[in-house]
C-alpha angles and dihedrals in degrees: 000000000000119000095192095264101071113111121236114257114268128187116265116244093231098050109066122168122271094236096078090047095053095045091050093049092050094052089050093051093050093047091052093048091050094048090048093051091047092051093047093050090050093051095045092055131234092293095072115066117233116256088236092053115102120246089256092054091049093050090049092050091051093049091047095047097044109113115248115250113261095221132007120230107258114251117238089256092055097049112103114258115248114230119210115231110255120230117242109262117242128200113235109239115254114264108263117236090213119087115249119262113292093026132091138180119246104244123229102252099151110139096029126112114271096241093056091046089053092053091049093051090049093051088054090053093251128132125230141205119199116219112188124204139204101255131083134287137021099264123124116246100187147346132224115233088041122241114282094033115133111228137168123259111274096033111142115234119208110226114199111204121200099224135040125285110282123228123268133184120242111241124233105253103173112144093002118143104259093241091047093049091053091053092050091050090054092047091057092054101262136112120242122230120192118216102182109015135291100270129095135013125328107260099174141000140196123244102034121248118282094020115136119239136155132263113276091026116132126250114197121210134188115213132191102017148008121292 
């Protein structure tokens, strides 16, 4: 109970409230943390973002501090064009006026005598077939294939003669080798016919020697033995 002389309660000097202490301690902690972060950022260098920086600031710092590329990759348009090596040019050889090997051009022998035409065709390694007509003379009227045609060796050329086949004498072929006898028959204007083969000596012939026949007639021979 108060008796009128009791003093009012006053706070004691040694018993301060806790609020000022808590506020002061928090400020000191924040200050120390800030100083420590700043010192760490300074020591780490400008390349490392500060822990207190925001993500945007860190990204900006990383982009700013990234080293510039030394050389940019060349774009497709900037790459040097590759030029393919060109093959050396060659000049095509001039076309030869001569026929290739194994071929020959039929000569223009129209108007010549058929015996001379036959010899010319034989020299060119061509065959021949005499076709006699009903006119006059021994001159050649046309050739088939025509003159100027390129043909292979061995081709038979038809020789058309104006007049009929002339007469010719059959040769004596006794004891000829069969191949030689055939060549002689052809040379005289006849066609050989083999009765018993083409090997050996001629034992007989038909017609008999020295008989007159016409060009393109056959002369039969037997070779290698008696009939």
